[in-house]
C-alpha positions, 0 to 999 in steps of 0.5 A, spaced: 397 678 466 391 674 470 387 673 462 393 670 460 394 665 467 387 663 466 389 661 459 394 658 459 389 654 465 384 653 460 389 650 454 392 646 460 385 642 462 382 642 454 390 638 453 389 634 460 381 631 456 384 630 450 390 625 453 385 622 458 381 620 452 386 618 448 387 614 454 381 610 453 377 607 449 370 604 448 367 598 445 360 594 444 357 589 442 357 581 442 358 577 448 361 571 444 368 574 444 367 577 452 371 572 456 377 574 450 377 581 450 376 581 457 383 578 457 387 581 453 384 588 454 386 587 462 393 585 458 392 591 454 392 595 459 398 592 463 402 593 456 401 599 454 396 604 459 390 604 455 384 603 458 379 599 453 372 599 456 367 594 453 360 592 453 358 585 452 351 587 450 350 582 443 352 584 436 346 587 433 347 592 439 353 594 437 353 594 431 347 600 432 353 603 437 357 603 431 353 607 426 350 612 431 358 613 433 357 612 440 363 608 441 369 607 438 368 600 435 364 595 435 364 587 436 359 582 432 359 575 429 357 576 424 360 582 418 354 586 417 350 587 410 351 591 405 344 594 407 346 595 414 353 598 412 349 604 408 346 606 413 352 609 417 356 616 416 361 613 412 365 607 410 365 602 416 371 596 416 372 590 419 377 585 421 377 579 424 380 577 431 379 570 432 375 563 431 370 560 435 365 554 436 357 554 437 356 549 440 349 545 442 350 545 450 345 541 455 343 538 461 340 531 461 341 528 468 345 522 467 348 522 461 356 523 461 358 521 453 357 526 449 351 526 444 352 526 436 347 532 432 346 532 425 343 539 423 337 536 420 336 534 428 338 541 430 334 544 425 327 540 427 329 540 435 329 549 434 323 547 429 319 545 435 318 539 430 322 534 436 320 535 442 323 529 447 330 527 448 329 519 447 326 521 439 327 516 435 331 521 431 337 523 437 337 516 439 339 513 432 344 518 433 346 515 440 346 507 439 348 505 447 346 511 451 340 512 455 336 517 454 331 520 459 323 521 456 325 528 458 321 534 454 326 539 450 327 545 453 330 549 447 334 555 450 336 561 445 337 568 445 331 573 446 337 579 444 340 581 437 346 576 437 351 575 433 351 567 436 344 567 434 346 568 426 351 563 426 348 558 429 341 560 424 346 561 418 349 553 419 341 551 420 339 555 413 345 551 411 343 543 412 336 545 413 332 547 407 325 548 412 330 552 417 331 557 410 325 557 409 321 557 415 325 562 419 332 563 415 339 566 418 339 572 422 341 576 430 334 576 430 329 571 428 321 569 429 322 562 433 317 558 432 319 555 439 323 557 446 326 561 452 329 567 450 335 569 454 340 575 453 347 573 452 351 568 451 351 567 459 343 568 459 343 562 454 347 558 459 344 560 464 339 557 462 340 550 460 344 549 467 338 550 471 333 547 467 334 540 466 332 538 459 334 544 456 339 544 450 341 551 448 347 553 442 352 557 446 359 559 444 364 555 446 368 557 452 361 558 455 359 551 455 367 549 458 366 556 464 359 552 466 362 546 465 355 545 461 355 538 456 355 540 449 355 534 443 359 534 437 356 535 431 356 532 424 360 536 418 360 536 411 364 531 410 359 526 415 363 526 420 361 528 427 366 533 431 367 535 438 368 543 438 375 545 440 381 549 437 384 545 433 377 543 429 375 551 429 381 553 425 380 548 420 374 551 418 377 557 416 382 553 411 381 553 404 376 557 405 378 565 400 377 570 405 375 576 401 379 583 401 374 587 406 374 578 410 367 579 411 365 571 409 361 565 413 366 559 414 360 555 417 359 548 414 366 548 412 368 542 407 375 541 410 373 534 412 376 535 419 372 541 421 367 543 427 360 545 423 358 551 426 364 555 426 365 562 426 370 569 425 368 574 430 369 581 428 371 588 430 367 594 427 370 601 426 370 607 421 375 607 416 376 615 417 376 616 425 373 624 423 366 621 421 367 616 428 367 623 432 374 621 435 379 625 436 386 624 432 389 621 438 384 618 440 384 614 432 391 613 433 390 609 440 385 605 436 388 603 430 394 601 435 390 596 439 387 594 433 393 592 431 396 589 438 389 584 438 391 581 431 399 580 433 402 579 440 393 580 443 392 573 439 397 569 444 390 569 449 385 566 443 388 558 445 387 559 453 381 561 452 378 556 446 378 561 441 382 558 435 387 563 433 387 567 426 390 564 420 396 567 417 390 569 411 386 573 416 391 576 420 395 579 413 388 581 411 387 584 417 393 588 417 392 591 410 385 593 413 388 597 420 393 600 415 388 603 411 385 607 417 385 615 415 383 621 420 381 627 416 383 624 409 390 623 411 394 616 413 394 615 420 
């Protein structure tokens, strides 16, 4: 009887651990959507009783962690390349959760009107060709604005960053020199600049440094009360980032079945040009993710909630909601999840 009793205790303890682990999920990656995910996961805990621990460590680190299977899901502003996905032990899936805008934020004492930028000017600043704020190329775009002759302190990311990918993807489309000399990626060989970790780190450099310019996700500029400029889009219109112009970037774009797509430099005349989907990445067959079937089901439920009910939190935090075509593709992808080859 004693052995049976002890066995019963052991089984109960194992069930309790499994239940507890099923009631918590872990993710890591992009800082770009961190303010949104913080809100979403707090509300999800209230609504469903499931804790989601998301670490804002950068898209590159998030991709690494999902490949190493140390998290349930990764956050990334850029989709993984085919080459990177081949290093994973099993098939990875992407779903978009929001659209965000990357803005040129700056610290220019005495300048109150939003400055105008073109892609070429931004590229030339980050190439180190434009060094002063009152350079004729900047002045020509901003007639009537008195711009101080401060040196430009270029702020950029030091970590593997999806925000960097989005920004450099845009610059590569509008500047052949940037594309040739620097290119597109999460981590770059920067010609100039002061590096900082995370969107919050770059915002911190800009906020504390008169004359600084840095690229950050819109919500980080707003939270830090940093001015940010309008950017000329493909149609020639200067657009100030907001929910509407960011969502316009996806209009008319054919979204593939795996949802991996770039929407920077959109042809839409009303679109903000440095906009992007932000993604959650996870294993299609959750058994390969080193998770129990109960955890796999909780992840599926959470992903479904993020792309439906959770969308109500996007716009109040300055992210655009998923357009219907992207939301429908996400639903199909989520429903393709399996465990040990069987549909969840």
